[in-house]
Structures are given as structure tokens and as C-alpha cells.
C-alpha positions in Angstrom: 0.0 0.0 0.0 1.5 3.3 -1.1 1.5 6.2 1.4 -0.4 9.2 0.0 1.8 12.3 -0.3 0.0 15.4 0.9 0.4 18.7 -0.8 -0.8 22.3 -0.3 -4.1 22.9 -2.0 -4.6 25.8 -4.4 -6.7 27.7 -1.8 -3.9 27.2 0.8 -1.3 28.5 -1.6 -3.4 31.5 -2.5 -4.0 32.2 1.2 -0.3 32.2 1.9 0.5 34.4 -1.1 -2.2 36.9 0.1 -0.6 37.0 3.6 2.8 37.6 2.1 1.5 40.4 -0.1 -0.4 42.0 2.8 2.7 42.0 5.0 5.0 42.9 2.1 7.5 40.2 2.9 8.9 37.3 0.9 9.3 34.8 3.7 6.7 33.3 6.1 7.2 35.2 9.3 6.0 34.0 12.8 2.9 36.2 12.5 2.0 34.6 9.1 2.9 31.1 10.4 0.5 31.5 13.3 -2.3 32.5 11.0 -1.7 29.5 8.7 -1.6 27.1 11.6 -4.8 28.5 13.1 -6.7 28.3 9.8 -5.5 24.9 8.6 -4.3 23.1 11.8 -0.8 22.5 10.2 2.4 22.7 12.1 5.6 24.3 10.8 7.1 21.0 9.5 3.9 20.0 7.7 3.7 23.4 5.9 7.3 23.2 4.8 7.0 19.6 3.6 3.7 20.1 1.7 5.1 23.3 0.1 8.2 21.4 -1.1 6.1 18.6 -2.5 3.8 21.0 -4.3 6.7 22.9 -5.8 5.8 26.1 -3.9 9.1 27.6 -2.7 8.9 29.2 0.7 11.2 30.0 3.6 10.0 30.2 7.1 11.7 32.7 9.4 11.2 35.9 11.4 10.4 39.5 10.9 12.9 42.0 12.4 10.7 42.9 15.3 10.1 39.2 16.1 13.8 38.5 16.8 14.6 37.3 20.4 17.6 35.8 22.1 16.2 32.3 21.5 16.0 32.6 17.7 18.4 30.1 16.0 21.3 31.8 14.3 20.7 30.3 10.9 17.1 31.5 10.8 15.9 33.7 7.9 15.2 37.3 8.8 13.0 39.7 6.9 13.8 43.4 7.6 12.8 46.7 6.1 15.9 48.9 5.6 15.7 52.1 7.7 17.0 54.1 4.7 15.4 52.8 1.5 12.5 51.0 3.1 13.0 48.0 0.9 12.8 44.4 2.2 16.1 42.6 2.7 16.2 38.9 3.6 19.3 37.3 5.2 20.2 34.9 8.0 20.4 36.1 11.6 24.1 35.0 11.9 25.1 37.5 9.3 23.3 40.3 11.0 24.9 39.3 14.3 28.3 39.6 12.6 27.8 43.3 11.8 30.0 45.5 14.0 29.4 49.0 12.8 25.6 49.2 13.2 22.8 47.0 14.6 20.1 48.9 12.8 17.9 47.1 10.2 19.8 48.1 7.0 20.2 46.6 3.6 23.8 45.8 2.5 24.1 49.0 0.4 23.2 51.3 3.3 25.2 49.3 5.8 28.3 49.8 3.6 27.6 53.5 3.7 27.8 53.4 7.5 31.0 51.5 7.3 32.6 53.8 4.7 31.8 56.8 6.9 33.3 55.2 10.0 36.6 56.7 11.1 37.4 53.3 12.8 36.9 51.4 9.5 38.9 53.9 7.5 41.8 53.7 9.9 41.7 49.8 9.8 41.5 49.9 6.0 44.4 52.4 5.8 46.6 50.2 8.1 45.7 47.1 6.2 46.6 48.7 2.8 49.9 50.1 4.2 50.8 46.6 5.5 49.9 45.0 2.2 51.6 47.6 0.0 54.9 47.5 2.0 55.5 43.8 1.9 59.0 43.2 0.4 57.7 41.1 -2.5 55.0 43.7 -3.3 57.6 46.6 -3.3 60.0 44.6 -5.4 57.2 43.8 -7.9 56.1 47.4 -8.1 59.7 48.6 -8.6 60.3 46.1 -11.5 57.0 47.1 -13.0 57.9 50.9 -12.9 61.4 50.2 -14.4 59.9 48.3 -17.3 57.3 51.0 -18.0 59.8 53.8 -17.9 62.3 51.9 -20.0 59.8 52.5 -22.9 60.3 56.0 -24.3 56.7 56.1 -25.5 55.4 55.3 -22.0 57.8 57.7 -20.4 56.6 60.5 -22.7 53.0 59.6 -22.0 53.5 59.9 -18.3 55.2 63.3 -18.8 52.3 64.6 -20.8 49.8 63.4 -18.2 51.8 65.2 -15.5 51.9 68.4 -17.5 48.2 68.3 -18.1 47.5 67.7 -14.4 49.7 70.7 -13.4 47.7 72.9 -15.7 44.6 72.2 -13.6 44.7 75.0 -11.0 42.6 73.1 -8.5 45.1 70.1 -8.7 48.2 72.3 -8.5 46.8 74.2 -5.5 45.8 71.0 -3.7 49.4 69.5 -4.1 51.0 72.9 -3.1 48.9 73.1 0.1 49.7 69.5 0.9 53.4 70.1 0.5 53.2 73.3 2.6 51.6 71.4 5.4 54.3 68.8 5.3 57.1 71.4 5.3 55.7 72.9 8.5 57.0 69.8 10.3 60.7 70.4 11.1 61.4 66.7 11.2 60.0 66.2 7.6 62.0 69.2 6.4 65.2 67.9 8.0 64.6 64.4 6.5 64.1 65.8 3.0 67.1 68.1 3.2 69.3 65.3 4.6 68.3 63.0 1.7 68.9 65.6 -1.0 71.5 64.7 -3.6 74.3 67.1 -2.9 77.9 66.5 -3.5 79.0 67.4 0.0 76.7 66.4 2.8 77.2 64.4 5.9 77.4 64.5 9.7 80.1 65.8 12.0 79.9 65.2 15.8 76.1 64.5 15.5 75.6 67.7 13.5 74.4 67.4 9.9 75.8 69.7 7.1 74.6 70.2 3.5 77.8 71.6 2.1 81.5 72.1 2.8 80.8 75.8 3.7 78.4 74.6 6.4 80.9 72.1 7.7 83.6 74.9 7.7 81.2 77.1 9.7 80.5 74.3 12.2 84.3 73.9 12.7 84.8 77.6 13.1 82.0 77.9 15.8 83.3 74.9 17.7 86.8 76.3 17.7 85.6 79.3 19.7 83.4 77.1 22.0 80.1 78.4 20.7 77.0 76.2 21.0 75.7 75.3 17.5 72.8 73.1 16.4 70.7 72.7 13.3 67.7 75.0 13.0 64.8 73.0 14.6 62.0 75.5 14.9 58.9 75.9 12.7 59.3 76.9 9.1 59.6 80.7 8.4 56.9 81.9 6.0 58.1 83.6 2.8 57.0 84.1 -0.8 53.3 83.3 -0.8 53.3 81.2 2.4 56.2 78.9 1.5 58.3 77.5 4.4 61.9 78.4 4.8 64.3 76.6 7.2 67.6 78.4 8.0 70.7 76.4 8.7 71.8 76.8 12.3 71.0 78.3 15.7 74.1 79.6 17.6 74.1 80.1 21.3 70.4 79.5 21.5 69.7 83.1 20.3 71.1 83.7 16.8 69.8 82.1 13.6 72.4 81.7 10.9 72.0 81.1 7.2 75.2 79.9 5.5 75.8 80.5 1.8 78.7 80.0 -0.7 78.2 83.6 -2.0 75.8 86.5 -2.3 74.7 85.5 -5.8 73.4 82.0 -4.8 74.5 78.6 -5.7 73.1 76.0 -8.1 69.3 76.1 -7.8 69.2 79.2 -5.5 69.0 82.6 -7.1 70.1 86.0 -5.7 66.6 87.3 -5.5 65.5 84.1 -3.5 68.3 84.7 -1.0 67.2 88.3 -0.5 63.5 87.4 0.0 64.4 84.6 2.5 66.7 87.0 4.4 63.9 89.6 4.6 61.5 87.0 6.0 64.2 85.8 8.5 64.8 89.4 9.7 61.1 90.0 10.2 60.6 86.7 12.0 63.6 87.3 14.3 62.3 90.8 15.2 59.0 89.3 16.3 60.5 86.3 18.2 63.4 87.8 20.1 66.2 86.2 18.0 69.1 87.8 16.2 70.1 86.7 12.7 73.1 86.4 10.6 73.9 85.7 7.0 77.3 84.0 6.6 79.1 83.7 3.2 82.1 81.5 2.4 84.4 84.6 2.4 83.4 85.3 6.0 84.9 82.0 7.3 88.6 81.7 7.9 90.1 79.7 5.0 91.8 77.2 7.2 88.4 75.9 8.4 87.2 75.4 4.8 90.4 73.4 4.0 89.9 71.3 7.1 86.2 70.8 6.3 87.2 69.3 2.9 89.8 67.0 4.5 87.3 65.8 7.1 84.6 65.1 4.5 86.9 63.3 2.0 88.3 61.2 4.8 84.9 60.3 6.2 82.8 60.0 3.0 85.2 59.3 0.2 83.8 55.8 -0.4 80.3 57.1 -0.5 81.1 60.0 -2.8 83.0 57.7 -5.2 
């Protein structure tokens, strides 16, 4: 004798569809389930089995407001997004895993919450830094850059892109402001200056120098027992809010700029030296410092000769 397989009748299916449409949900919530049970005397398992046999695909779960601590983690949940008001169906375990908001939100608007979270941004920034600075990644990027720039056509393409960007006033101003802000940090300025590609730069008795003239000045000051240190205060504003960092502070009260000559050297022009000197004089007047501009000719020649001997002896391998 074959066991008769029971199915949902057409009336029962239409009734369930009507309840789903009335509640504007796509799963059978506990409220809908109770109505079906009361009307037809079927339990949860009977409804599920008969629907499967009939080919009527349904999921039984909970509405957002029906969730309690006793609801199984894998249960289906129907929620209406607080923002877009559309229904979103997921499993409770996925909602429990949300860390940035416990509100009923669809994935799109939950992502908006995440993207606007300072905590997430910082985590993402740290993760990217870690990933981008792995040795194998840096090596791969370096090789890729070298290959690209080895091609004259690609190199010219990059050059043209750069020129086009700098013609955009908004872009140029943004980069300029960013650099100005960085140069306000004395440590950043010192790091950039120290890493600059100059023929004569180094360190003497824990004091950095950027030229033989600077080293000669250091030797001169030390010979007369004057206290000398690199300039370590904030940048001095000059020429449209640029930052200028003089060379030394002597005896805690005199700021000194050392130059090869009054007409400038290499990238520095005479007019630039004059503008910086005016800015330094003004700054010192307002901050109770004195100032001094020292040229190579002001330093006794024997100190310049000694500076060259010290530098060659200490850095000859690096310079060669």
C-alpha cells in the first residue's frame, strides 16, 4: 500500500500568497505562520513539507521585530531597511556579525555606514599600508615601474599626463597646500634636506651639514666654543606662504644662514636669498632672536680646507 503524499491545496497557496503580499514580505514570518496554523491546523514542518512537494518555494523565518535571544542563528530574517524602506532577507548569523551598526539596514546602506566610519577607515588604511609595503610587493612594483619607464613612449605619455595635471589650477593648489603642510613639520624638512642629492653632505659630531661651507662654519664655531645646532623650529613663511628653514642656531639666540656667496649657488638665485633674508629678519624681530647671513668669504680659509679634508676622509667611499 502506497503512502499518500499530501500537498498544499490551491486555496492554501493563494491564502499564503495573500498574507505575504499583505505583510509585504517574501518569507513566512512568525505572525504569518500562526495565521496558517490556526486556519488549517498545520504545524511548521507540515507546511514546509507540503510546500516542497507542491513545488511552492517558501522560507519560514522571522520579521525584524520578532527576533529574540532564542531565535536560532541560521534563521531567515526579513527586515525593512531604515533608509530605502525595501525588504532585505538574510540569516540572523550574518546580522549578528555586523560590527558598525545594529540597525535594520540593507547591504548598500550598511556599507555607507562602514565607509563613513573613522574606525573602519583607519583599519583599512593600516591594512593597505601593510599589504603595499610587503617586500615582495615593493619589489614587484619597482620592477614594473622600471619596465614601464624603459619604454620612451610610455615615459613621454607619463610626462604629458603630468603636464596636463599641473595645468589644472585646483590640482596644483591641492598639491601645493599638501606640501606646505608637510614642510611645516621640522622633522619632515630635515629628512628631505638630509636626503637631497648634494655632492658634500654628511654629519660631524652629530651635527648634519649640507655643504663644505656649512661644515667649515661648524668647525669655526666649535673652535671658539660656541654652542651650535641645526635649526629645529617651525618653518619661516616667505614668498606666498612657503616654508623656509635656515641652517643653524648659535648660542640659542642667533639664527644663521650659510651661503657660498651672495649670488646664490646652483638652484638658488640671488633674489631668492634676498627674499628669505627679509623673511628671517622680520621673524627674528617678532620672536626675540638675532640673525646672521654668513658667506664662504666670512669663514677663515683654514676651516674650509679642514672641512674638505674631514669630509673626504669620512665619506670618500660614498662619494666615489
